N, C-alpha and C positions, 0 to 999 in steps of 0.2 A: 561769724561770730568768732571772737577771739579765744583760743583755747584756753588762756588764762584768766578768762573772766570766771566769776563765780556763778554757780546754778543759781537760778531765782530763789529768794526766800519763799517758802511755802507756807510756814506757820509763824505767828506772832506770839510774843509774850503774852500770857494770859489765856492762850487757847487750851481748851480740854481736849486730850487726845487720848487714845487707845492704841497699845502696841499690837501690830497686825502680824508679826513676824519677820524674819530675816530673808534677804535676797542674798543668794550666794554670791561671793566675790572671792577669787583665788588670790587676791592681793592683801586680804584683810581678815583677821581673825576675828570672829564674833563670839564671846563667851555666851554660855547658856543664860537664857533670861526668861524661863518659862514661868517663873513666878511673877512676870509682868503681863503676861498674855491676857488675863481676864481684868487686868486693873486700868483704872482711868487716872490720868497724871494731867499735870498742867505744866505748859511750856514755861519756863523761868528765866531763859537766856538763849540768844541765838549766838553760836560759837562757830567761828570759820575753822574747818578742819586744819591739820597740818599743813606747812607750805607745799608738800608734794601733791596736796589734793586740791580739788576745785569744787569742793561741796560745803554746804552748812551743816553742821550738826545742832540739834536741840537739846539743851539740858532740861530733862523731865523730872519734876517731882512726882513720885508715885505714891498716891494716897494709902492704898492698902499696906504697901511694905514700909512706908515713910523714908524711902531711899531716894537718891538722886542719881541719875544715869545721863550720859550723852548718847544720842540716837540720831541715826540719819532719818530725813523726812520720809524716805521710801518705807521705813519700817512703823511709820505711824499713819493714823487716819484720825480725822476729827470725832471726837466723841459725840454721839446723838442723844 
């Protein structure tokens, strides 16, 4: 696999997701998002991370807080 290929897209626009927490990365600061931990959101856009990264971010609208954030797929799970 070419290291410059993007990771596969995990979620699609319209998927209902739940925030499951952060996975530690020494290269990236994740601001606290405790207010989203019990919230359900909807994927509104797939966003390619900055040029130095090979991952997809997902723009999520959170229903409870009425806010939008960009989150990696590793921090989300499909809402059941």
